[in-house]
N, C-alpha and C positions, 0 to 999 in steps of 0.2 A: 573510618572512611576507606573506600576501596581505592585500589590503584587505578590511575587513569587508563591504563591499557585494558583493565578488566571492564571498566565502564564502556569503553569504545567497543569492546567485543560484544557485550550484552546489547548495546544499541544496534550493532550490525545484525545480530540475531533477531532482534525485534523488527528491524527493517525488512529482513528476509521473510519473516513470518507475515508481515503486512503485505508484501509483494505477492507472496503465495496466495493469500486470501483474496487479494484483488484479482489475481489471475483466475481463481475459482469463480468469482462473480462474473467476470467477462466471459468465461467459458459457458456459464449458465445462460447468460444473455444470448450468446451465439446459438446455443442449442434451441432456445425457445423462440427467438426472434428471426433466426435465419438471415436471409438476404435483406430483411427489413432493418436490421441493425447496420447503421452507417458508420458510427463512431462511438467510442466511449472516451471521454476526455476527463482527466483528473486535474483539478484546480487546487490552489491554496498550498498550505504548508506541506501536505503529503507530496504534492507534485514537485515542490521546491527542495525536498529533502530536509525540511526544517521541522518536521512533525514532532510533537511531544506525545507522551502517553494519553493525554486528554484530547488529542486531535482526532477529528473525524474525517471522512472522505467527502469531498465536494466534487461530485461528478456531474 
């Protein structure tokens, strides 16, 4: 069993990677949709900060 601090550290790295990937997707949408893009809204466990490795994005 890993130390709790190690688990927290890896979760935060995972959350950082997910946020970076989401930012890439939003940038892609901006580049291709331009002014037609009004908003990108994230729902569910990802938005609440309760995501698990099995969670997907609900946009």
